[in-house]
C-alpha positions as CSV (number, residue, x, y, z in Angstrom):
1,M,114.2,83.9,126.9
2,I,112.6,85.5,124.0
3,T,113.6,84.1,120.9
4,K,113.0,84.5,117.0
5,V,113.1,82.3,114.3
6,K,112.6,83.2,110.3
7,A,114.0,81.7,107.1
8,N,114.0,84.3,104.1
9,K,116.0,84.7,100.7
10,S,118.0,87.8,101.5
11,F,122.0,86.7,103.1
12,R,123.1,90.1,102.2
13,G,120.0,92.3,103.5
14,T,120.0,90.0,107.2
15,T,123.8,89.7,107.1
16,K,123.8,93.7,106.5
17,Y,121.3,94.6,109.2
18,V,122.9,92.2,111.8
19,L,126.7,93.7,111.8
20,E,126.6,96.9,110.6
21,K,124.2,97.8,113.5
22,E,125.3,99.9,116.4
23,K,128.1,97.9,119.1
24,A,127.5,94.6,117.0
25,K,130.1,92.2,117.1
26,I,130.7,88.4,115.8
27,I,131.3,86.3,119.0
28,G,131.0,82.9,117.3
29,G,130.5,80.4,114.4
30,N,132.4,78.5,111.9
31,M,132.9,81.0,109.0
32,Y,136.3,83.1,107.5
33,G,136.1,86.9,107.7
34,Q,134.3,89.6,109.4
35,S,132.8,91.8,106.8
36,T,129.1,91.5,105.3
37,N,130.9,90.9,101.9
38,E,133.0,88.2,103.3
39,L,130.3,86.2,104.5
40,V,127.7,86.9,102.0
41,E,130.1,85.3,99.2
42,Q,130.5,82.3,101.6
43,F,126.7,81.7,102.0
44,T,126.4,82.3,98.5
45,L,128.3,79.5,97.8
46,S,126.5,77.3,99.9
47,A,123.5,78.0,98.8
48,H,124.1,76.7,95.4
49,L,124.3,73.6,96.4
50,N,120.6,73.6,96.6
51,P,119.2,76.0,94.1
52,Q,115.7,75.1,94.5
53,L,116.1,76.0,98.1
54,K,113.6,79.2,97.9
55,D,114.2,80.8,101.7
56,P,118.1,79.4,102.3
57,C,118.6,82.1,105.2
58,Y,118.1,81.0,108.5
59,H,117.9,84.0,111.0
60,L,117.2,82.7,114.9
61,M,117.5,85.6,117.8
62,L,117.6,84.9,121.2
63,S,117.3,87.9,124.1
64,V,118.2,87.6,127.5
65,P,116.4,89.6,130.1
66,K,119.0,92.4,132.2
67,S,117.1,90.6,134.9
68,D,119.7,87.6,134.7
69,R,123.5,87.7,135.3
70,T,125.2,88.9,132.4
71,L,127.0,86.5,130.2
72,N,130.0,86.6,128.8
73,D,131.2,86.2,124.8
74,D,132.3,82.8,125.3
75,K,129.3,81.4,127.1
76,L,126.4,83.6,125.1
77,A,128.0,81.8,121.9
78,N,127.7,78.4,123.6
79,L,124.1,79.4,124.3
80,S,123.5,80.4,120.7
81,Q,125.4,77.7,119.2
82,R,123.2,75.0,121.2
83,H,120.0,76.8,120.4
84,L,120.7,76.4,116.7
85,A,121.6,72.9,117.2
86,S,118.7,72.1,119.3
87,V,116.2,73.6,116.4
88,I,117.7,71.6,113.2
89,V,117.6,68.4,115.8
90,L,113.9,69.2,116.7
91,S,113.2,69.6,113.1
92,R,114.5,66.0,112.1
93,L,112.1,64.6,114.8
94,Q,109.3,62.2,113.5
95,G,105.8,61.0,115.2
96,D,105.3,61.5,118.7
97,E,108.3,62.8,119.6
98,S,108.0,66.1,117.3
99,Q,105.0,66.7,119.6
100,V,106.8,69.2,121.5
101,K,103.6,71.1,122.8
102,Q,102.3,68.1,124.3
103,P,105.3,67.0,127.4
104,D,103.9,63.3,127.8
105,K,104.6,62.5,123.9
106,R,107.6,64.7,122.8
107,I,111.0,63.4,123.1
108,A,112.3,63.5,126.6
109,N,114.7,66.1,127.8
110,T,117.6,63.9,128.6
111,K,117.3,62.1,125.6
112,L,116.8,65.4,123.1
113,K,120.5,66.9,125.1
114,Q,122.4,63.6,123.8
115,L,121.5,64.4,120.1
116,V,122.2,68.2,120.2
117,D,125.6,66.9,121.6
118,E,126.4,64.2,118.9
119,F,125.1,66.9,116.2
120,I,127.7,69.7,117.5
121,E,130.4,67.0,117.6
122,T,129.2,65.7,114.1
123,E,126.9,67.9,111.9
124,L,127.2,71.4,112.5
125,P,130.3,71.8,111.3
126,A,128.7,71.5,107.7
127,Y,126.2,74.5,108.6
128,D,127.8,77.8,107.3
129,F,126.6,80.1,110.6
130,F,127.9,83.5,112.5
131,I,126.8,84.6,115.9
132,A,127.1,88.1,116.6
133,R,126.3,90.1,120.1
134,H,124.1,93.2,119.9
135,S,124.7,95.7,122.7
136,D,122.1,98.2,122.1
137,K,119.6,97.5,125.0
138,E,119.3,96.9,128.5
139,H,120.4,93.7,128.2
140,D,122.1,91.1,125.6
141,H,120.8,89.5,122.7
142,T,122.0,87.5,120.1
143,H,121.6,86.9,116.0
144,I,122.4,83.6,114.5
145,V,122.7,84.0,110.5
146,A,122.8,80.3,109.3
147,S,123.1,79.1,105.7
148,R,120.1,75.9,105.9
149,V,121.9,74.0,103.5
150,N,124.3,71.1,104.1
151,N,127.5,71.8,102.5
152,L,128.1,67.9,102.5
153,D,125.3,66.7,101.2
154,G,123.3,69.5,99.8
155,K,120.1,69.0,102.1
156,S,118.3,71.6,103.9
157,I,117.2,72.3,107.1
158,R,113.1,72.3,107.5
159,T,111.4,75.2,109.0
160,W,107.7,73.2,109.7
161,N,106.4,74.1,113.3
162,N,110.4,75.9,113.7
163,Y,108.7,78.8,116.1
164,A,107.1,76.2,118.6
165,H,110.8,74.2,118.2
166,S,112.3,77.5,119.3
167,E,110.3,78.4,121.9
168,H,111.3,74.5,123.7
169,S,115.1,75.4,122.9
170,A,115.3,78.2,125.0
171,R,113.1,76.2,127.6
172,L,116.1,74.0,128.0
173,L,118.1,76.4,127.7
174,E,117.0,78.5,130.5
175,R,117.4,75.4,132.8
176,E,121.1,74.6,131.4
177,F,122.3,78.1,131.9
178,Q,119.9,79.2,135.3
179,L,118.3,82.2,133.3
180,T,115.4,83.5,134.5
181,P,112.3,80.4,132.9
182,V,109.4,81.9,130.3
183,Q,106.8,80.3,129.9
184,S,106.1,79.0,126.0
185,S,103.3,80.3,124.1
186,W,101.2,77.3,124.0
187,E,101.4,76.9,127.8
188,S,100.4,80.7,128.8
189,K,97.7,80.6,125.7
190,Q,99.3,83.5,124.2
191,K,101.4,84.5,122.1
192,A,104.9,85.5,124.0
193,M,105.6,88.9,124.3
194,T,108.1,90.1,121.9
195,R,111.3,91.7,123.0
196,N,110.1,95.3,122.1
197,Q,107.2,94.6,124.2
198,L,109.2,93.9,127.2
199,E,111.3,96.8,127.1
200,R,108.4,98.5,127.2
201,V,106.7,97.1,129.9
202,E,110.2,97.3,132.2
203,R,110.3,101.0,131.0
204,D,107.0,102.4,131.1
205,G,104.8,99.6,133.0
206,L,102.6,97.3,131.7
207,P,100.3,98.9,128.5
208,G,96.6,98.9,128.6
209,E,95.8,95.3,126.7
210,E,97.9,93.8,129.6
211,I,96.1,95.6,132.5
212,M,93.1,94.6,130.9
213,R,93.9,90.7,130.2
214,R,95.1,90.4,133.7
215,A,92.5,91.9,135.3
216,I,89.7,89.6,134.0
217,E,92.1,86.9,134.8
218,Q,92.1,87.7,138.6
219,V,88.6,88.8,139.0
220,A,87.7,85.8,137.3
221,A,89.5,83.2,139.7
222,D,86.6,82.7,142.0
223,K,84.3,82.3,138.8
224,P,81.6,84.6,139.3
225,T,78.3,85.5,136.9
226,M,78.4,87.7,134.1
227,P,76.9,90.3,135.9
228,Q,79.6,89.9,138.6
229,L,82.1,90.1,136.7
230,I,81.4,93.6,134.6
231,E,80.5,95.2,137.9
232,R,84.0,93.7,139.5
233,L,86.4,95.1,136.8
234,W,85.0,98.2,137.1
235,R,84.9,98.5,140.9
236,E,88.1,96.9,141.4
237,H,90.1,97.5,138.5
238,Q,88.3,100.6,136.2
239,V,87.8,98.4,133.8
240,K,84.4,98.8,131.1
241,S,82.9,96.2,130.2
242,I,80.2,96.5,127.6
243,V,78.2,93.3,126.1
244,S,76.4,94.2,122.7
245,Y,73.2,92.2,121.6
246,Y,72.0,91.5,118.2
247,G,68.2,92.7,117.2
248,H,66.6,89.9,118.2
249,G,68.0,89.7,121.8
250,G,71.1,87.4,121.4
251,V,74.8,88.3,122.6
252,R,76.6,89.4,120.1
253,G,79.7,90.0,121.6
254,I,81.7,91.9,124.6
255,K,84.4,94.6,124.7
256,F,86.7,95.8,127.1
257,G,88.0,99.5,128.0
258,I,90.3,101.3,130.2
259,D,91.5,104.7,130.7
260,I,95.3,104.9,129.2
261,G,95.7,109.0,130.1
262,S,95.0,110.1,126.3
263,F,92.1,112.8,125.6
264,N,89.9,113.6,122.7
265,E,90.0,117.0,121.2
266,D,87.1,118.4,123.6
267,G,89.6,117.4,126.9
268,S,87.4,114.6,127.9
269,P,89.3,111.2,128.5
270,R,89.7,109.0,125.8
271,L,89.4,105.4,126.4
272,L,90.9,102.1,124.8
273,W,88.7,99.4,123.7
274,K,89.8,96.0,122.7
275,Q,86.8,93.5,121.8
276,G,87.3,90.6,124.0
277,G,88.1,87.8,120.9
278,N,91.0,90.5,120.2
279,L,92.2,91.1,123.6
280,N,93.1,87.6,124.0
281,K,91.4,85.1,121.7
282,Y,91.9,82.2,123.7
283,K,90.0,83.3,127.2
284,C,88.3,87.1,126.3
285,S,85.6,86.8,123.9
286,F,81.9,86.3,125.4
287,T,81.7,82.4,124.9
288,K,85.5,81.6,125.9
289,L,84.9,83.9,128.8
290,Q,82.2,80.8,130.3
291,S,84.2,77.6,128.4
292,E,87.4,79.1,129.9
293,L,87.4,81.0,132.9
294,G,83.9,79.5,134.0
295,I,82.0,83.0,134.1
296,N,78.5,81.7,134.7
297,Y,75.8,83.5,132.5
298,D,72.0,82.3,132.3
299,P,70.3,85.0,129.8
300,K,66.8,85.2,131.9
301,R,69.0,85.9,135.1
302,D,71.5,88.4,133.7
303,D,70.4,90.0,130.5
304,S,68.4,92.7,132.6
305,E,71.3,93.6,134.8
306,I,73.8,93.6,132.2
307,N,71.4,96.1,130.4
308,H,71.5,98.1,133.8
309,L,74.9,97.8,133.9
310,N,75.7,98.9,130.0
311,N,73.5,101.9,130.6
312,F,75.4,103.1,133.5
313,L,79.3,102.2,132.4
314,E,78.3,104.4,129.2
315,S,77.2,107.4,131.5
316,V,80.0,107.5,133.8
317,D,82.9,109.4,133.6
318,N,85.8,107.7,133.1
319,N,88.3,109.2,135.5
320,Q,85.9,108.0,138.2
321,V,88.2,105.7,140.0
322,N,88.4,103.1,142.8
323,Q,84.4,103.9,143.9
324,Q,81.7,101.1,143.9
325,I,79.3,101.7,141.3
326,I,76.2,102.9,143.5
327,S,78.3,105.1,146.0
328,T,80.0,106.2,142.9
329,I,76.6,108.4,141.6
330,F,75.3,108.8,145.4
331,P,77.9,109.2,147.8
332,K,75.7,110.7,150.2
333,K,72.9,108.0,150.1
334,A,75.5,105.2,150.1
335,Q,77.1,107.2,153.5
336,A,73.5,107.1,155.3
337,I,72.9,103.5,154.4
338,A,76.1,102.3,156.0
339,E,75.3,104.5,159.3
340,T,71.7,103.2,159.6
341,K,72.9,100.0,158.6
342,H,75.8,99.8,161.8
343,Q,73.1,101.4,164.1
344,L,70.7,99.0,163.6
345,N,73.0,96.0,163.8
346,Q,74.0,97.5,167.4
347,A,70.5,97.6,168.5
348,K,68.8,94.5,167.3
349,S,68.6,90.6,168.0
350,D,70.1,88.4,165.2
351,A,66.5,88.0,163.7
352,G,66.0,91.7,163.6
353,Q,69.4,91.9,162.1
354,R,68.5,89.6,159.4
355,A,65.1,91.5,158.5
356,I,66.9,94.8,158.4
357,S,69.9,93.7,156.2
358,E,66.9,92.4,153.7
359,L,65.4,96.2,153.9
360,I,68.6,97.7,153.3
361,N,69.5,95.4,150.3
362,T,65.8,96.3,149.0
363,I,66.8,99.9,149.5
364,S,70.2,99.5,147.9
365,D,68.7,98.1,144.4
366,F,66.1,100.9,144.9
367,I,68.5,103.7,144.8
368,E,71.2,101.8,141.9
369,Q,67.9,101.7,139.7
370,S,67.1,104.8,140.9
371,A,70.4,105.7,139.5
372,V,70.7,104.0,136.1
373,D,67.2,105.9,135.4
374,D,68.4,109.4,136.1
375,A,71.4,108.8,134.7
376,L,69.8,107.4,131.3
377,I,67.4,110.5,131.5
378,E,70.4,113.0,131.7
379,T,71.9,111.1,128.3
380,L,68.9,110.8,126.3
381,P,69.0,114.3,125.2
382,Q,73.0,114.1,124.6
383,L,72.4,110.9,122.8
384,A,69.6,112.8,120.4
385,E,71.9,115.4,119.7
386,Q,74.5,113.4,119.0
387,L,72.1,110.9,116.5
388,S,71.3,114.1,114.6
389,Q,75.3,114.9,114.0
390,Y,75.8,111.2,113.3
391,R,72.5,111.6,110.6
392,Q,74.6,114.6,108.8
393,Q,77.7,113.1,108.8
394,S,76.1,110.1,107.2
395,E,74.6,112.4,104.4
396,A,77.8,113.8,103.8
397,G,79.5,110.6,103.8
398,R,76.7,109.5,101.6
399,T,78.0,112.5,98.7
400,A,81.0,111.3,99.4
401,F,80.8,107.8,98.7
402,D,79.2,108.6,95.2
403,E,82.3,110.7,94.2
404,L,84.4,107.9,95.1
405,S,82.4,105.0,93.8
406,S,82.5,106.8,90.1
407,A,86.3,107.3,90.6
408,I,87.1,103.7,91.6
409,T,84.8,102.7,88.9
410,Q,87.1,104.7,86.5
411,E,90.5,103.6,88.3
412,L,89.3,99.9,87.6
413,Q,88.8,100.6,83.7
414,S,92.3,101.6,83.4
415,H,93.5,99.0,85.4
416,T,92.0,96.5,83.1
417,E,93.6,98.4,80.5
418,K,97.0,98.2,81.9
419,K,96.9,94.2,83.5
420,A,95.9,93.4,79.9
421,I,99.2,94.9,78.4
422,L,101.0,93.5,81.4
423,S,99.8,90.4,80.5
424,I,100.4,90.5,76.6
425,S,104.5,91.9,77.8
426,D,104.5,88.5,80.2
427,Y,103.2,86.3,77.5
428,I,105.8,87.9,74.9
429,E,108.9,87.7,78.0
430,Q,107.8,84.1,78.9
431,S,107.8,82.5,75.4
432,S,110.9,84.0,74.4
433,V,112.5,82.7,77.5
434,E,111.7,79.0,77.1
435,S,112.5,79.1,73.5
436,A,116.5,80.7,74.4
437,L,116.4,78.1,77.5
438,T,115.6,74.9,75.3
439,E,118.2,76.2,72.8
440,T,120.9,77.1,75.4
441,V,120.4,73.8,77.1
442,L,120.8,71.8,73.7
443,K,124.2,73.8,73.1
444,L,125.2,73.3,76.3
445,T,124.7,69.3,76.4
446,Q,126.6,69.0,72.7
447,Q,129.7,71.1,74.3
448,L,129.9,69.3,77.5
449,S,130.2,65.9,75.3
450,Q,133.1,67.4,73.1
451,N,134.9,68.8,76.2
452,Q,134.5,65.1,77.7
453,Q,136.0,63.3,74.5
454,Q,138.6,65.8,74.2
455,L,139.5,65.3,78.1
456,S,139.4,61.4,77.5
457,A,142.0,61.5,74.7
458,G,144.6,64.6,76.4
459,R,144.5,62.2,79.6
460,T,145.5,59.0,77.4
461,I,148.1,60.9,75.6
462,F,149.4,63.3,78.4
463,D,151.8,61.2,80.3
464,D,154.1,60.4,77.6
465,L,154.0,63.7,76.6
466,E,155.0,65.0,79.3
467,A,158.2,62.2,80.0
468,A,159.1,62.8,76.2
469,I,159.2,67.3,76.9
470,V,161.2,66.5,79.9
471,Y,163.7,63.8,78.1
472,L,164.0,66.4,75.3
473,E,165.0,69.5,77.9
474,Q,167.3,67.6,79.3
475,L,169.4,66.8,76.0
476,H,169.2,70.1,74.7
477,R,170.6,71.1,78.1
478,S,173.2,68.6,77.7
479,Q,173.5,68.9,74.2
480,K,173.3,65.5,73.2
481,P,171.9,64.7,69.9
482,V,168.2,63.1,70.1
483,D,167.7,60.0,68.9
484,A,164.5,57.9,68.1
485,V,165.9,54.9,70.5
486,A,165.9,57.5,73.3
487,L,163.0,59.0,72.7
488,N,161.4,55.4,72.5
489,K,162.7,54.6,75.7
490,A,161.8,57.8,78.0
491,Q,158.1,57.2,76.4
492,T,158.5,53.8,77.6
493,L,159.8,55.0,81.5
494,A,157.0,57.3,81.7
495,A,154.5,54.6,80.6
496,D,155.4,53.4,83.8
497,K,156.1,56.5,86.2
498,P,155.3,55.3,90.0
499,K,152.0,57.1,91.8
500,L,152.8,60.5,93.8
501,T,154.0,59.6,97.3
502,P,152.5,61.1,100.4
503,N,155.1,63.4,101.4
504,Q,155.1,64.7,97.4
505,T,151.3,65.3,97.3
506,A,151.5,67.0,100.5
507,E,154.4,69.4,99.5
508,L,152.4,69.8,96.1
509,Y,149.2,70.7,98.0
510,K,151.5,73.6,99.8
511,Y,153.1,74.5,96.6
512,Y,149.6,75.1,94.9
513,S,147.6,76.6,97.9
514,A,150.2,79.5,98.5
515,D,147.7,82.8,98.8
516,L,144.7,80.8,99.2
517,E,144.1,80.5,102.9
518,N,141.1,82.6,102.8
519,L,139.2,80.8,100.4
520,L,136.2,78.2,102.0
521,V,137.9,74.5,101.5
522,T,135.9,73.9,98.1
523,D,136.7,77.1,96.6
524,R,140.2,76.7,97.7
525,D,141.2,73.0,97.1
526,K,139.0,74.0,93.1
527,E,141.4,76.4,92.7
528,I,144.5,73.8,93.6
529,A,143.2,71.8,90.7
530,I,143.4,74.2,88.4
531,R,146.7,75.5,89.1
532,A,147.9,72.0,88.9
533,L,145.8,71.6,85.7
534,L,147.8,74.9,84.6
535,D,150.9,73.7,85.3
536,D,150.4,70.2,82.9
537,K,150.0,67.9,85.8
538,P,148.3,64.6,84.9
539,I,144.5,64.0,86.0
540,Q,145.8,61.1,88.4
541,D,148.8,63.2,90.0
542,V,146.1,66.0,90.3
543,E,143.9,63.7,92.1
544,E,146.1,62.7,94.3
545,I,146.8,66.1,94.9
546,I,143.4,67.0,96.2
547,F,143.2,63.6,98.0
548,A,146.0,65.0,100.7
549,S,143.5,68.0,100.9
550,P,142.9,68.7,105.3
551,A,139.3,68.7,104.2
552,G,139.4,64.7,104.0
553,W,137.4,64.2,100.6
554,T,136.5,60.7,99.8
555,Q,138.8,59.6,96.1
556,D,135.5,59.7,94.6
557,E,134.8,63.5,96.0
558,A,138.4,64.4,95.0
559,R,137.7,63.1,91.4
560,E,134.8,65.1,91.1
561,L,136.6,68.3,92.0
562,V,139.1,67.8,89.5
563,L,136.3,67.3,86.9
564,I,134.6,70.7,87.9
565,A,138.4,71.9,87.9
566,S,138.6,70.7,83.9
567,N,135.3,71.5,82.8
568,Q,136.0,75.3,84.0
569,L,138.9,75.6,82.5
570,A,137.8,74.0,79.1
571,T,134.5,76.7,79.2
572,Q,137.3,79.3,79.8
573,K,138.6,79.0,76.2
574,S,138.3,82.0,74.3
575,E,135.1,81.2,71.6
576,P,135.9,82.8,67.9
577,E,134.9,85.8,67.4
578,Q,132.9,87.3,64.9
579,S,133.5,89.4,62.0
580,F,132.5,93.1,61.7
581,D,130.6,92.4,58.7
582,E,128.8,89.3,60.3
583,K,127.8,91.3,63.2
584,Q,126.8,94.3,61.5
585,R,124.6,91.9,59.6
586,Q,123.1,90.3,62.3
587,E,122.4,93.9,63.8
588,E,120.3,95.3,60.8
589,E,118.3,91.8,60.4
590,F,117.5,92.3,63.9
591,L,116.3,96.3,63.8
592,A,114.5,95.4,60.4
593,V,112.3,92.9,61.9
594,A,112.0,94.7,65.8
595,V,111.6,98.2,64.5
596,P,108.3,98.2,62.6
597,I,106.9,95.8,65.8
598,A,107.9,98.4,67.9
599,V,106.6,101.3,66.6
600,E,103.2,99.7,66.3
601,L,103.4,98.4,69.9
602,I,103.6,102.1,71.2
603,N,101.3,103.7,68.8
604,W,98.8,101.0,69.9
605,Q,99.5,102.2,73.7
606,L,99.4,105.3,73.1
607,R,95.5,104.9,71.8
608,E,94.7,102.7,74.7
609,S,96.0,104.6,77.6
610,G,97.9,107.9,76.2
611,E,101.5,106.5,78.0
612,N,104.4,106.7,75.5
613,S,105.9,103.5,77.2
614,L,104.9,100.1,77.4
615,R,106.9,97.7,80.5
616,F,107.7,94.3,79.6
617,K,108.6,91.9,82.6
618,R,112.4,92.4,82.3
619,A,112.5,95.0,80.0
620,T,111.0,98.4,78.8
621,L,110.2,100.0,75.2
622,E,109.4,104.0,75.2
623,K,109.2,106.4,72.6
624,Q,111.3,109.9,73.3
625,G,110.4,112.6,71.1
626,K,111.6,110.8,67.7
627,E,113.4,108.1,69.1
628,L,112.4,104.7,70.2
629,V,114.4,103.1,73.0
630,F,114.2,99.7,74.1
631,T,116.1,98.9,77.0
632,H,116.8,95.2,79.1
633,D,117.1,95.7,82.6
634,E,120.2,93.9,83.1
635,R,121.7,94.1,79.6
636,G,121.2,97.9,79.5
637,E,120.5,99.5,76.4
638,I,119.2,97.2,73.4
639,F,118.7,99.9,70.8
640,R,118.1,103.7,70.4
641,V,117.0,104.7,66.5
642,V,115.4,107.7,65.7
643,V,112.2,107.3,63.7
644,N,110.1,109.3,61.1
645,R,108.0,108.6,57.7
646,N,108.8,110.0,54.5
647,Q,106.5,111.7,52.2
648,S,104.8,108.3,51.0
649,G,104.5,107.3,54.1
650,E,106.6,104.3,54.7
651,L,108.7,104.0,57.7
652,E,112.2,105.1,58.0
653,Y,114.3,104.6,61.0
654,S,118.5,105.3,61.9
655,P,120.0,103.4,64.3
656,I,121.7,105.9,66.8
657,H,123.0,102.8,69.1
658,V,122.9,99.0,68.9
659,G,124.0,97.3,72.1
660,E,124.4,93.4,72.0
661,V,121.8,91.6,70.4
662,E,121.2,88.0,72.1
663,L,118.9,85.1,70.8
664,E,116.4,85.8,73.1
665,D,115.9,89.3,72.0
666,I,115.1,88.2,68.2
667,Q,113.0,85.2,69.5
668,L,111.2,88.1,72.1
669,W,110.6,90.7,68.7
670,Q,109.1,87.6,66.8
671,K,106.6,86.8,69.5
672,A,105.6,90.2,69.9
673,E,104.8,90.4,66.1
674,R,102.1,87.3,66.3
675,V,100.7,89.3,69.2
676,L,100.5,92.5,67.5
677,Q,98.4,90.4,64.6
678,L,96.1,89.1,67.0
679,I,95.8,92.8,68.4
680,I,95.1,94.0,65.3
681,E,92.6,91.4,64.1
682,S,90.7,91.9,67.6
683,E,90.5,96.0,66.8
684,Q,89.0,94.5,63.2
685,Q,86.3,92.8,64.8
686,Q,85.1,95.1,67.6
687,E,85.4,98.1,64.6
688,L,82.9,95.3,62.7
689,R,81.0,94.4,65.7
690,Q,79.8,98.3,66.0
691,N,79.2,99.2,62.4
692,K,77.0,96.3,62.2
693,G,73.5,97.1,60.8
694,I,74.8,100.8,59.0
695,S,73.1,101.0,55.6
696,L,75.1,103.2,53.7
């Protein structure tokens, strides 16, 4: 099986890609709903339990080749679920057991299987995940989208070494489900093919890179010398091997080329060339051919022959295939040599045959050397012509380079100015955000303290108040007079009110959970607590109702849920609205600070770069004709004013629109005023330096 695993930030992007593709369907998981919005909402709630986690979305893929038997939805879902569990369990291992690439150290397969079974039984339900099947290819594959956050303790799944964990899990599942085994990347010393690469191989045959890789491994099996490797790669597999040298004579590297059926503009075949290190970084560089594959190389012995082979391979046509090197150039001479050898072998004794064989080999070497010399003589004029063309192209390129260098210098100057503007903007906004956060935290702390005091006081009198109200309603229905003695009696009875029975809590839970069955269990129980509190139920009774939840909360967890619901109700109380006059006064004060600074900043921007807009980190200041507009990325337009100067040169402005002004807006323009002052002082100092020494 082919595996893929990645952690990212976007639940929505990942879920949309997996579900909204043609022929995609959910076959497993533990989440409610089938739509992207429903699933993303649940994922988001889970991620909020660990807000420090940067990449909460876990995306795993399993691809089963078409050569394996077809798995139904249940079996494929079971396979995918065990894969997710295996990756999580492997991520928790420590010490030697975590070394999955080392068979003598890693965890035993039987122990790992036992841990995975226990994890699926006890812990997997604490992680939100779904499994989708894609049937858009010739073989099935599944996507597993999960939250890395545990819904019970808020801890996250580790992603260190997750690719190796994913591959090891796939190998175990191949044996367990009797699927075609695949080598892991560390076993084959090269990264496994992707699903798309395997599909191209099945459809179009092996790509050129893979053909060259396999040819090298096959020829190197008997550990030949380096010249023998080069000669046999061409003769047996039509793979060209060119060794390059430094000026001082040392080997620079080796590259391999193969004809893949493409052509140059002149109609000549075009080869696919790959440097040895890029073809397979573990085996095919010049040094790795020796250390990994055992190729024998001696510079004194081999360099001369390698140079002859280089010259020959660079001159020979690409479409000459399946022929020995010598016979490719001189087939008639090779045939004559073969016939002569056959006749002499029949006529001579064993001793004579050995002598003749040596003579024939000498003649063959002479012919091969002659062939190489002839090829060089024929190639040199062509090389001279190409060198002349390259020299002309180089001169043209040098002219273009000078022009490009000048353009780059201008662009760098412009980039430096823009970078300075962005730095100023970031400084302004960052300062305002820090101030706003500090003030907001203090306000929230004070408000929370007040809410807790109110809740404590309300809890003390709530039981007596409820009993008194019930008693008054009964008296009203029976038209009996209310006296102080009876009221005190009702308060005494309320103080001794017994706890709810299990049957009562179960019935109340069922009553308050109506229409909430589609919510996650945490959100559902929080909403039940809110409904009970709105129904004037005592805090203690609400805790008993939540304790009766099928989720199996502990007493402390039920108490925390009720506290969260109570705080949420407290924050929903509407604050007194500002009067119209007060709001108008604040807007005028804000504009009086912001507009003059904005005018100076936009004028400075026009002088420096000629642009009529200034970009902040999350806002934009823009000049539109005579109007000046400040827009926040999230809250929209903050203000729009018409700006001009009167006859005395004084700045005048008239507001067209003023949006909701927040504290961070006021602080931003206060910071901007200080930064603007620094800019003005810097320009004044620069002007003084330029005018220094001028005598008036």
